[in-house]
Backbone bond lengths (Angstrom), bond angles and torsions (degrees), N, CA, C in turn:
res aa  C-N    CA-C-N  psi(-1)  N-CA   C-N-CA  omega(-1)  CA-C   N-CA-C  phi
1 M - - - 1.454 - - 1.528 109.06 -
2 K 1.334 117.48 144.43 1.458 120.42 -174.60 1.531 109.75 -123.67
3 N 1.326 112.54 161.37 1.464 120.94 172.23 1.531 113.72 58.12
4 H 1.339 116.44 44.86 1.454 119.62 173.26 1.519 109.09 -71.35
5 P 1.307 119.26 141.75 1.470 121.11 176.91 1.520 110.73 -66.28
6 Q 1.315 116.29 144.01 1.460 121.09 178.17 1.526 109.50 -72.78
7 V 1.309 117.27 135.28 1.458 121.10 -179.58 1.520 111.92 -86.46
8 T 1.315 118.01 -13.98 1.459 121.28 176.01 1.520 108.84 -131.61
9 I 1.314 114.86 149.70 1.469 119.70 -178.96 1.512 110.86 -91.28
10 L 1.356 117.36 -44.25 1.456 122.44 -176.41 1.516 110.53 -85.75
11 Q 1.335 116.62 119.66 1.446 120.18 177.56 1.523 109.09 -139.80
12 F 1.334 115.17 145.12 1.453 121.87 179.34 1.516 108.57 -118.19
13 G 1.327 116.47 124.87 1.444 120.92 173.77 1.521 110.33 -94.23
14 R 1.329 115.76 173.56 1.458 119.86 -179.88 1.532 111.35 -60.14
15 K 1.328 116.90 -39.85 1.462 120.74 -178.00 1.526 110.72 -66.94
16 E 1.343 116.58 -43.27 1.467 120.06 -179.58 1.522 111.40 -63.44
17 I 1.333 116.32 -42.55 1.466 119.72 -179.58 1.523 110.89 -67.53
18 K 1.335 116.27 -37.18 1.464 120.02 178.11 1.524 110.62 -59.92
19 W 1.342 116.04 -47.70 1.461 119.75 -178.70 1.528 111.51 -70.10
20 L 1.323 116.54 -36.25 1.459 119.52 176.40 1.520 110.67 -61.67
21 S 1.326 116.81 -43.31 1.463 121.59 179.46 1.525 110.73 -63.68
22 I 1.339 116.04 -43.90 1.471 120.50 179.88 1.529 110.34 -61.66
23 I 1.330 116.40 -45.09 1.469 120.54 -178.26 1.523 111.05 -64.99
24 L 1.330 116.71 -44.74 1.467 120.25 -179.10 1.524 111.48 -64.06
25 I 1.330 116.22 -46.35 1.466 119.64 -179.15 1.523 110.69 -65.48
26 A 1.347 116.51 -42.79 1.466 120.50 -179.80 1.524 110.72 -63.92
27 A 1.339 117.21 -43.64 1.466 120.56 -179.53 1.527 111.12 -64.81
28 S 1.323 116.10 -42.43 1.469 119.89 -179.64 1.526 111.14 -65.72
29 L 1.329 116.34 -45.53 1.467 119.79 179.65 1.525 111.15 -65.60
30 F 1.330 116.90 -40.34 1.468 120.47 178.65 1.527 110.55 -60.44
31 L 1.339 115.80 -44.72 1.452 119.90 180.00 1.523 111.39 -64.24
32 I 1.333 116.76 -42.55 1.465 120.77 -178.38 1.519 111.08 -67.33
33 V 1.345 117.02 -45.57 1.471 120.73 -179.64 1.527 110.33 -64.18
34 L 1.337 116.75 -44.83 1.463 120.10 179.58 1.525 110.37 -63.94
35 N 1.311 115.72 -39.25 1.462 120.18 177.35 1.526 111.10 -61.40
36 Y 1.332 115.84 -42.49 1.470 119.89 179.12 1.535 110.94 -64.54
37 L 1.311 116.75 -45.86 1.467 120.65 -176.03 1.529 111.79 -64.51
38 L 1.347 116.83 -36.64 1.457 120.14 -173.58 1.522 113.82 -95.54
39 T 1.334 118.18 -18.18 1.466 119.09 -177.53 1.522 113.69 -115.58
40 I 1.321 117.30 -21.13 1.462 120.30 -178.82 1.528 111.07 -109.99
41 A 1.333 115.95 -48.79 1.461 120.21 -173.21 1.527 113.52 -86.85
42 T 1.336 118.32 -10.75 1.460 121.27 -177.82 1.520 110.22 -105.45
43 A 1.305 116.48 133.06 1.465 120.87 -179.99 1.525 110.30 -69.08
44 P 1.337 118.68 140.30 1.469 121.30 179.38 1.519 113.05 -56.11
45 L 1.327 117.47 -33.66 1.461 120.95 -179.52 1.520 110.90 -61.35
46 T 1.341 116.03 -38.40 1.459 120.27 179.30 1.522 111.06 -62.76
47 L 1.326 116.74 -39.41 1.453 120.91 -179.18 1.525 111.16 -68.23
48 H 1.328 117.44 -37.98 1.461 120.29 178.74 1.521 111.60 -64.62
49 Q 1.298 116.55 -29.12 1.453 120.55 -179.88 1.522 112.78 -81.16
50 K 1.321 117.41 -13.82 1.461 121.85 -178.70 1.530 108.82 -129.44
51 P 1.327 117.83 93.05 1.468 121.64 -174.91 1.530 114.05 -57.04
52 L 1.338 117.54 -40.45 1.463 119.79 -179.40 1.524 110.74 -64.49
53 L 1.328 116.23 -43.05 1.459 120.57 178.25 1.529 110.77 -64.54
54 A 1.319 116.00 -37.15 1.469 120.23 178.41 1.531 110.48 -65.54
55 F 1.337 116.49 -39.01 1.467 120.66 178.91 1.530 110.83 -65.22
56 I 1.335 116.36 -44.79 1.469 120.39 178.71 1.522 109.76 -62.90
57 S 1.329 116.71 -41.12 1.460 121.15 178.88 1.527 111.13 -59.97
58 Q 1.341 115.62 -42.40 1.464 119.53 179.65 1.526 110.97 -64.87
59 Q 1.323 117.14 -35.70 1.465 121.20 -177.73 1.529 112.94 -73.19
60 V 1.321 118.11 -30.31 1.468 120.37 -177.93 1.527 112.58 -100.80
61 D 1.331 116.66 1.45 1.464 119.89 -179.31 1.528 109.26 -72.93
62 L 1.311 116.72 110.55 1.458 122.00 -177.30 1.525 112.92 -66.98
63 R 1.327 116.90 -17.64 1.465 120.26 -178.36 1.519 112.03 -83.47
64 N 1.336 117.61 -15.59 1.452 121.51 -178.23 1.529 111.31 -87.69
65 E 1.305 115.89 171.64 1.461 122.19 176.07 1.522 108.98 -114.41
66 A 1.330 115.87 162.72 1.468 122.84 175.04 1.528 111.83 56.16
67 N 1.323 116.87 47.22 1.461 120.61 175.43 1.523 109.32 -138.83
68 L 1.323 116.31 -177.82 1.457 121.85 -176.54 1.527 112.17 -62.77
69 A 1.322 116.59 -39.54 1.464 120.51 -179.24 1.526 111.30 -64.00
70 T 1.328 116.77 -41.82 1.462 120.92 178.57 1.521 110.69 -64.82
71 W 1.346 115.99 -41.36 1.471 119.70 178.09 1.520 110.67 -60.98
72 Y 1.333 117.53 -44.95 1.464 120.70 -178.63 1.525 110.87 -62.90
73 S 1.323 116.79 -44.88 1.464 121.14 179.48 1.523 110.94 -60.20
74 S 1.336 117.03 -43.32 1.461 120.63 179.60 1.522 111.42 -70.84
75 A 1.341 116.90 -34.69 1.461 120.98 -177.93 1.528 111.96 -66.01
76 I 1.331 117.62 -43.72 1.468 118.37 -179.37 1.525 111.13 -72.53
77 L 1.341 117.51 -28.42 1.467 120.17 172.01 1.525 110.12 -64.56
78 F 1.335 115.85 -42.41 1.464 121.03 178.45 1.527 110.57 -62.55
79 L 1.336 117.44 -44.67 1.463 120.88 178.70 1.524 111.41 -63.00
80 A 1.338 116.63 -40.86 1.465 120.11 178.41 1.526 110.47 -62.80
81 A 1.335 116.97 -37.41 1.467 120.64 177.58 1.529 110.82 -64.86
82 I 1.329 117.14 -41.44 1.466 120.93 179.53 1.525 110.82 -64.02
83 V 1.334 117.39 -43.88 1.466 120.39 -179.71 1.533 110.12 -67.89
84 A 1.330 117.12 -35.03 1.470 119.96 175.66 1.528 109.95 -61.57
85 W 1.334 116.61 -41.05 1.470 119.82 176.77 1.530 110.78 -63.44
86 L 1.338 117.13 -41.65 1.468 120.49 176.96 1.528 110.84 -60.16
87 N 1.325 116.32 -39.03 1.468 119.75 178.51 1.528 111.79 -64.74
88 S 1.332 115.99 -29.38 1.472 118.41 178.42 1.523 111.37 -68.14
89 R 1.332 117.41 -18.16 1.458 121.60 -179.59 1.525 112.42 -88.88
90 T 1.325 117.48 -5.64 1.462 120.65 -179.71 1.528 110.19 -87.68
91 T 1.319 114.63 164.89 1.463 120.42 -178.97 1.525 110.49 -71.07
92 S 1.312 116.20 137.49 1.465 121.38 -179.65 1.531 110.73 -68.10
93 P 1.337 117.74 135.28 1.464 120.37 175.50 1.523 112.55 -83.00
94 F 1.342 116.27 -6.20 1.464 120.44 -177.69 1.528 110.34 -78.39
95 T 1.310 116.25 142.10 1.462 120.94 176.77 1.522 111.59 -84.09
96 K 1.344 116.86 -24.71 1.453 122.24 177.79 1.524 109.42 -125.79
97 L 1.320 115.34 152.90 1.467 121.63 179.57 1.528 111.12 50.56
98 K 1.332 115.24 53.21 1.464 119.69 -176.08 1.524 112.53 -63.07
99 W 1.332 116.62 -26.01 1.458 119.69 -178.66 1.526 112.16 -65.46
100 T 1.338 117.01 -22.57 1.467 119.22 -179.42 1.531 111.51 -66.27
101 H 1.332 117.02 -26.59 1.462 120.89 178.80 1.523 110.55 -62.51
102 R 1.330 116.35 -51.45 1.469 119.93 179.94 1.520 111.12 -65.68
103 L 1.325 116.81 -43.73 1.464 120.35 -178.53 1.529 111.04 -61.08
104 A 1.335 116.63 -43.96 1.465 120.47 -178.50 1.526 110.92 -62.15
105 W 1.324 116.86 -45.22 1.470 119.65 -179.33 1.530 111.52 -66.57
106 L 1.324 117.10 -36.84 1.459 119.91 177.52 1.523 111.05 -65.46
107 L 1.330 116.93 -40.03 1.464 120.51 177.78 1.526 110.77 -66.20
108 I 1.337 116.88 -41.39 1.466 120.75 177.93 1.529 109.78 -62.33
109 A 1.333 116.89 -43.48 1.464 120.78 178.39 1.527 110.54 -60.70
110 A 1.329 116.76 -42.38 1.466 120.83 -179.66 1.525 111.30 -64.91
111 V 1.328 116.88 -42.56 1.469 121.11 179.98 1.525 110.72 -63.84
112 L 1.331 117.25 -47.45 1.464 120.54 -178.92 1.522 111.50 -65.65
113 M 1.332 117.01 -38.13 1.462 119.76 177.26 1.520 110.34 -64.97
114 A 1.334 116.44 -41.21 1.469 120.36 179.14 1.529 111.11 -63.30
115 I 1.335 116.51 -41.19 1.467 119.77 178.54 1.523 110.40 -65.15
116 S 1.341 116.30 -41.74 1.460 120.37 179.08 1.523 111.22 -59.29
117 I 1.332 116.15 -46.05 1.464 120.38 179.06 1.529 110.88 -65.09
118 S 1.334 115.64 -42.43 1.460 120.03 -178.50 1.527 111.86 -65.49
119 E 1.341 116.41 -37.80 1.460 119.84 178.93 1.527 111.06 -62.05
120 T 1.327 116.45 -36.59 1.461 120.42 -179.05 1.525 111.80 -79.35
121 A 1.343 115.84 -43.57 1.466 120.66 -174.99 1.527 113.50 -91.65
122 K 1.349 117.83 -2.70 1.465 122.81 179.64 1.527 112.00 58.99
123 I 1.324 116.66 37.31 1.461 120.52 -177.65 1.528 111.04 -66.52
124 H 1.353 116.49 -47.90 1.465 118.98 -176.69 1.524 111.69 -65.98
125 E 1.336 116.62 -31.34 1.463 119.49 -179.05 1.525 112.19 -71.81
126 N 1.320 117.13 -22.25 1.470 121.18 179.40 1.526 112.58 -103.54
127 L 1.341 116.47 3.22 1.459 120.73 -174.82 1.528 111.97 -60.96
128 V 1.316 116.68 -49.47 1.468 120.27 -176.64 1.524 111.07 -65.87
129 A 1.312 117.16 -39.82 1.470 119.90 178.66 1.519 111.03 -61.03
130 V 1.345 116.77 -38.63 1.463 120.40 178.45 1.524 110.58 -68.45
131 L 1.340 117.00 -43.57 1.468 120.62 -179.69 1.526 111.65 -63.07
132 N 1.317 115.97 -38.84 1.468 119.78 -178.48 1.523 112.56 -66.29
133 R 1.310 116.87 -18.16 1.459 120.33 -177.97 1.529 112.66 -101.01
134 Q 1.338 115.93 9.89 1.461 119.99 177.37 1.528 110.15 -91.02
135 P 1.327 118.28 120.67 1.479 121.10 -179.10 1.524 111.27 -78.86
136 I 1.337 115.94 64.02 1.470 120.53 -178.67 1.523 108.14 -117.42
137 G 1.314 117.25 101.47 1.455 121.80 178.40 1.525 111.73 56.07
138 Q 1.331 115.58 -125.11 1.461 121.06 -179.26 1.528 111.85 -98.72
139 L 1.331 116.64 13.85 1.459 119.99 -178.19 1.518 112.43 -72.78
140 Q 1.344 116.27 -27.50 1.450 119.91 -177.10 1.534 110.93 -62.20
141 N 1.341 115.07 126.44 1.469 123.06 -179.09 1.532 112.47 57.11
142 Y 1.334 115.96 29.77 1.468 120.22 -177.93 1.527 111.73 -79.25
143 F 1.335 116.90 -37.96 1.456 121.34 -175.54 1.526 111.25 -93.08
144 Q 1.322 115.27 146.15 1.457 120.54 176.07 1.518 109.06 -80.60
145 E 1.300 117.42 129.53 1.455 122.03 -177.51 1.519 110.24 -93.65
146 G 1.338 115.48 145.16 1.457 121.37 179.71 1.512 110.10 158.00
147 A 1.322 116.12 -173.00 1.464 121.06 -179.58 1.525 110.27 -61.14
148 G 1.331 115.91 132.07 1.457 120.41 178.06 1.510 115.05 71.22
149 D 1.359 117.66 15.13 1.462 119.54 -176.43 1.528 112.75 -65.37
150 W 1.340 116.44 -24.99 1.463 120.37 -177.62 1.531 112.95 -69.65
151 I 1.328 117.56 -19.46 1.465 120.64 -177.59 1.527 110.69 -62.17
152 F 1.320 116.25 -41.84 1.472 120.18 -178.97 1.526 111.01 -61.08
153 V 1.340 116.66 -38.74 1.465 121.13 -178.05 1.531 111.15 -73.42
154 L 1.324 116.31 -41.03 1.464 120.75 -173.39 1.534 113.42 -96.80
155 L 1.335 117.82 5.52 1.464 120.20 -174.65 1.535 113.26 -56.67
156 P 1.340 120.37 -45.09 1.478 118.56 178.16 1.523 112.42 -59.32
157 F 1.327 116.43 -40.80 1.460 121.06 178.76 1.526 110.86 -65.90
158 I 1.336 116.90 -40.47 1.469 121.34 -180.00 1.524 110.24 -63.22
159 I 1.328 117.54 -46.10 1.466 121.33 -179.07 1.526 110.46 -64.67
160 A 1.344 116.87 -44.74 1.468 120.55 -179.59 1.521 110.99 -63.15
161 T 1.325 117.22 -41.08 1.471 121.19 179.84 1.518 111.17 -65.78
162 A 1.333 116.98 -45.65 1.469 120.86 -178.63 1.521 111.14 -63.18
163 L 1.331 116.81 -45.72 1.467 120.39 179.97 1.528 111.23 -66.76
164 G 1.322 116.47 -39.86 1.455 120.34 179.30 1.520 112.18 -64.20
165 M 1.335 116.94 -45.69 1.463 120.57 179.29 1.524 110.65 -66.93
166 F 1.328 117.29 -39.49 1.462 121.25 178.62 1.532 110.62 -59.44
167 T 1.327 116.32 -47.51 1.461 121.01 -179.33 1.521 111.55 -65.27
168 F 1.331 116.28 -44.63 1.467 120.09 -178.11 1.518 111.80 -66.02
169 F 1.324 117.39 -41.97 1.468 120.15 -178.79 1.529 111.46 -63.03
170 I 1.318 116.95 -39.36 1.461 119.45 177.92 1.532 110.21 -64.72
171 A 1.334 116.37 -42.93 1.465 120.20 -179.24 1.529 111.96 -68.23
172 A 1.335 117.07 -42.68 1.470 120.70 -175.04 1.525 112.80 -79.60
173 F 1.334 117.19 -33.03 1.463 120.72 -173.11 1.525 113.04 -104.36
174 W 1.325 117.68 9.53 1.455 120.40 -171.69 1.525 112.54 -57.28
175 R 1.312 117.53 -35.05 1.467 120.74 -177.05 1.525 112.94 -77.91
176 C 1.311 116.41 -14.28 1.472 120.21 177.42 1.523 107.93 -125.15
177 K 1.305 115.52 95.64 1.466 120.68 -173.08 1.524 112.30 -64.25
178 K 1.347 117.20 -32.16 1.472 119.34 -179.16 1.528 110.57 -62.83
179 I 1.329 116.53 -46.02 1.457 120.55 179.42 1.526 110.04 -65.16
180 M 1.334 116.84 -41.74 1.457 120.71 -179.41 1.524 111.16 -61.70
181 L 1.331 116.59 -44.62 1.467 119.71 -179.59 1.521 111.53 -66.05
182 L 1.334 117.62 -37.80 1.461 120.94 177.32 1.527 110.64 -62.30
183 A 1.329 116.04 -46.44 1.463 120.37 -178.62 1.530 111.26 -65.15
184 L 1.338 116.74 -43.33 1.465 119.97 179.85 1.526 110.71 -67.32
185 A 1.335 116.97 -34.72 1.468 119.98 175.33 1.519 110.50 -64.20
186 G 1.338 116.46 -36.85 1.459 120.11 176.51 1.518 111.76 -62.06
187 I 1.341 116.80 -44.09 1.471 120.68 177.66 1.524 110.32 -63.10
188 L 1.335 117.06 -41.15 1.470 121.26 179.39 1.524 111.08 -61.77
189 C 1.327 116.91 -43.00 1.462 120.74 179.56 1.532 110.76 -63.93
190 W 1.325 116.90 -42.43 1.461 119.68 179.22 1.527 111.37 -67.78
191 S 1.327 116.81 -35.82 1.464 120.35 176.38 1.523 110.35 -63.96
192 T 1.334 116.20 -39.34 1.464 120.85 177.23 1.522 110.72 -64.43
193 A 1.340 116.24 -40.56 1.462 120.24 178.41 1.525 111.14 -61.00
194 I 1.324 117.03 -43.33 1.467 120.77 178.99 1.528 110.54 -66.92
195 L 1.337 116.29 -36.27 1.465 120.31 176.72 1.520 110.77 -60.01
196 F 1.337 117.30 -44.92 1.463 120.05 -179.57 1.525 111.66 -72.80
197 E 1.326 116.79 -26.50 1.465 118.93 172.09 1.528 109.62 -65.90
198 A 1.338 116.37 -38.43 1.464 120.58 177.05 1.529 110.96 -66.65
199 I 1.319 116.43 -36.53 1.463 120.48 176.52 1.523 110.21 -64.06
200 E 1.340 115.66 -41.41 1.458 119.58 179.64 1.530 110.80 -65.12
201 G 1.327 116.39 -31.01 1.460 119.84 178.50 1.517 113.84 -87.28
202 N 1.358 116.04 7.24 1.473 122.73 178.21 1.531 113.29 64.98
203 F 1.349 116.81 20.82 1.461 119.12 171.66 1.528 110.08 -73.94
204 I 1.343 115.29 -28.54 1.461 122.44 176.15 1.520 107.06 -125.68
205 K 1.315 117.30 130.49 1.457 121.01 -175.44 1.528 110.44 -89.67
206 V 1.317 115.94 108.42 1.467 122.86 175.00 1.516 107.29 -138.45
207 I 1.313 116.58 133.01 1.460 120.49 -178.11 1.530 109.53 -85.31
208 L 1.314 115.06 101.08 1.461 122.73 176.31 1.524 107.76 -145.92
209 S 1.316 116.56 147.48 1.459 119.24 177.82 1.529 109.70 -67.52
210 R 1.320 116.58 154.50 1.462 121.21 -178.59 1.525 110.80 -61.24
211 N 1.333 116.94 -38.24 1.463 120.18 -179.94 1.525 111.59 -62.62
212 V 1.328 116.24 -43.81 1.469 120.56 -178.64 1.524 110.23 -67.62
213 R 1.331 117.38 -42.56 1.463 120.55 178.92 1.517 110.98 -60.09
214 G 1.331 115.55 -47.02 1.459 119.64 -179.55 1.512 112.48 -65.01
215 F 1.329 116.47 -38.59 1.471 120.53 179.96 1.530 110.75 -64.11
216 I 1.331 116.97 -46.70 1.470 120.60 -179.04 1.523 110.16 -64.59
217 E 1.313 116.68 -43.63 1.472 120.78 -178.30 1.527 111.37 -60.11
218 E 1.328 116.73 -52.99 1.462 120.04 -176.17 1.526 111.93 -69.68
219 S 1.329 116.98 -34.55 1.466 120.18 178.04 1.522 110.74 -64.49
220 C 1.321 116.27 -40.79 1.470 119.95 178.30 1.524 111.35 -64.17
221 E 1.324 116.90 -35.74 1.465 119.76 177.21 1.528 110.80 -62.85
222 V 1.327 116.91 -46.23 1.465 121.21 -178.71 1.529 110.66 -64.89
223 I 1.338 117.12 -46.40 1.457 120.92 -179.58 1.529 110.52 -64.33
224 G 1.333 116.56 -42.79 1.461 120.50 -179.57 1.517 112.06 -62.23
225 T 1.333 116.98 -43.93 1.461 120.15 178.69 1.520 111.24 -66.07
226 T 1.319 117.19 -37.25 1.476 121.01 177.43 1.519 110.62 -61.24
227 F 1.319 117.14 -45.47 1.474 121.11 177.40 1.533 111.10 -60.11
228 L 1.326 116.30 -45.82 1.459 120.17 -178.95 1.527 111.35 -62.93
229 L 1.321 116.94 -43.82 1.459 120.64 -178.92 1.524 111.55 -62.16
230 I 1.325 117.32 -44.34 1.462 120.75 178.83 1.524 110.63 -63.77
231 A 1.336 116.75 -42.87 1.467 120.78 179.05 1.526 111.01 -62.63
232 F 1.325 117.02 -42.19 1.465 120.67 -179.13 1.526 111.40 -64.51
233 V 1.332 116.46 -41.33 1.473 120.14 179.87 1.524 110.37 -66.40
234 E 1.325 116.82 -41.74 1.469 120.67 177.67 1.533 110.39 -60.27
235 Y 1.319 116.23 -43.11 1.466 120.40 -179.74 1.524 110.40 -65.19
236 F 1.332 116.51 -41.73 1.458 120.09 179.45 1.523 110.82 -62.10
237 K 1.312 117.18 -39.60 1.469 120.19 178.57 1.532 110.79 -58.91
238 I 1.324 115.84 -45.21 1.470 120.05 -177.34 1.525 111.39 -68.16
239 R 1.343 116.51 -49.43 1.462 119.45 -176.45 1.524 111.39 -69.73
240 N 1.333 117.42 -38.73 1.458 120.54 -179.42 1.523 111.15 -66.68
241 A 1.339 116.39 -39.03 1.464 120.00 177.55 1.522 110.91 -62.89
242 A 1.329 116.22 -39.24 1.463 120.22 177.88 1.522 111.03 -65.61
243 D 1.336 117.21 -39.67 1.458 120.81 178.93 1.525 111.21 -66.40
244 V 1.343 116.45 -42.08 1.463 120.49 178.84 1.524 110.57 -61.31
245 Q 1.338 116.68 -44.88 1.458 120.52 179.86 1.522 111.31 -63.81
246 A 1.331 116.49 -40.04 1.463 120.01 179.32 1.524 111.02 -64.29
247 D 1.347 116.84 -40.62 1.464 120.29 179.24 1.521 111.19 -67.39
248 Q 1.321 116.74 -38.31 1.457 120.08 178.55 1.523 111.06 -66.02
249 N 1.333 116.16 -39.88 1.470 119.78 177.63 1.524 110.52 -64.34
250 E 1.344 115.75 -38.08 1.458 119.50 179.09 1.523 111.08 -65.88
251 L 1.351 115.99 -38.76 1.455 119.82 177.37 1.526 111.55 -65.12
252 E 1.316 115.99 -40.39 1.459 120.25 -179.25 1.517 111.96 -65.62
253 D 1.335 116.41 -30.91 1.460 121.07 -179.15 1.519 113.03 -89.38
254 S 1.337 116.60 0.48 1.459 120.40 -178.32 1.522 111.47 -69.16
255 P 1.347 119.22 123.87 1.470 121.18 178.38 1.525 112.89 -60.02
256 A 1.340 116.97 -37.91 1.460 120.04 -179.31 1.512 111.20 -64.02
257 L 1.354 116.17 -40.75 1.449 119.93 -179.08 1.536 110.03 -69.41
258 S 1.316 116.55 -36.83 1.459 120.12 177.92 1.512 111.18 -63.68
259 L 1.329 117.08 -36.82 1.452 121.92 178.55 1.524 110.50 -66.61
260 V 1.334 116.53 -41.29 1.469 120.55 178.85 1.521 111.05 -62.83
261 E 1.362 115.86 -44.30 1.458 120.19 -178.42 1.533 111.79 -65.65
262 S 1.350 116.38 -35.61 1.454 119.81 -179.72 1.521 112.23 -67.51
263 N 1.365 114.51 -27.50 1.459 118.34 177.82 1.515 111.19 -80.62
């Protein structure tokens, strides 16, 4: 039978994913290298003497807010959340507890979307300040405010999310080691970013300059999200292709369609 209608509109081929991966990796590396050259390796005096260079430095500084670097970091988090949602619409590869596949992807999409929004709106950075001003029992002024103060409040959630994603990625991606390694590398990079955020907040004592700590932390976030996004798209290509083939086979085996073709 020929010319069956496509059951899905969005599809990724090997060529599209290859170019998407190249573009994402190149953009992330370009941003990180440029950020290093203009914020770490360049003396502040040099930037003050060159206004255009200072403006570019401010735009690519991953430690700042409301600039190009922040937009890019939030944008790829948003895209990863969208692809995670698309993955929740694919057929579960699990033979048992198939509902966990959709639930896990929906939770991952929600977490990534929340991080994307928080990165732009600085919600997590203001969390402790808001909690300290709540007149609820002894909660008022209970937490110490400063860099990385939100880690102490969100630590149980961070640990549960990391362990949950680690377990799910191994179970879902086990048959494709490349995707599994990409996803686990993404979790590792994000864990490193949170570690350096804790260092910046003096929860862990490590002697590093503030610029270096901030650079490593934000760079790990960008690299980690890039890995996750590529892994999610690769997974969607595989699962979506399987769903399309299954639907086409079902159409071909349809008695009604066979009757139409015979006429």
